[in-house]
N, C-alpha and C positions, 0 to 999 in steps of 0.2 A: 569442637575444634578439629581441624584436619591439618596435620603437619608432617612434613617429610624430613626424617633425620636418618643419617647413615650410622651404621654400627657394624660390629664384628661378632659372628656367632662363635660361642665357646660351649659346645654341648647343647644343653637346654637353656643357656643364658645368652642374651644378646647385649653386648657392651656398646652403649650409645656414645657417639662423638660429643654430645652435648646434653644438658639437662632438658627434660621434657617440659618442665614448668607446670607440673601437676602435683597435687598433694600426695605424699607418701601413703601407700595403701589404696590409692584410687584405682578402681578397676578400669582397664582400657581394652580396646580391641586392636589387635595388631594384624596388619597386612604386610606380607613379605614379598619383596621383589629382589631377585638375585641380580647383583651388579657384576657385570663382566669385567675381567681384569683389563687394565688400561693398555697393556702391551703383552707381548709373548713372554713366556717364562724365560729367564736368562738375559733379557735385554738390559736390565739394570746393571749387571756386572759388566756387560760389554760396553755400556756407556761410561763406566768408571775406569775402564782400562786406560792406562797411560796417565793416570792422575798425578804420578810422581815424575813425569817425564822432564819437567823443568828443574828437577833437583838432581844433578849428576852425582852428588855425594851419596845418594841412596844406594848406588851399586856397592860402594864400600861398606855402608851400614849393613846391608843385607848379607854381604859376604862375611862380615864379622859375626853376625847373628848365626849364620850357618856353621861357621867354624866353632863358635862357642857351644852350639848344640851337639856337634860331633864330639867335642871334648867331654861334655857332660854325659853323653851316652857311654862313651868309652870308660869313664871313671866309674859309672854305675855298674857296667858289666864287670869291671875288674873287682869291684866290691863283692858282687854276687859270686864270682869264681873263688874268692878267698874264703867264703863261708861254706 
């Protein structure tokens, strides 16, 4: 049998995307071909930019989160000063 299956390397282990279809314990011979990345590093985040652009309420939500975090940090710092 000759079969091409993709996987990810983790140290000395290769995690395959699918089952090989061979018995557990069966000895196999492995040939490795390095797969080049599909795009440049960082392109994914650039493609996702503007994902919330159609939700104008997100500005208010993000502002609220920012204010809550500032208050949380301030109260934590005050607690540390008191000790």
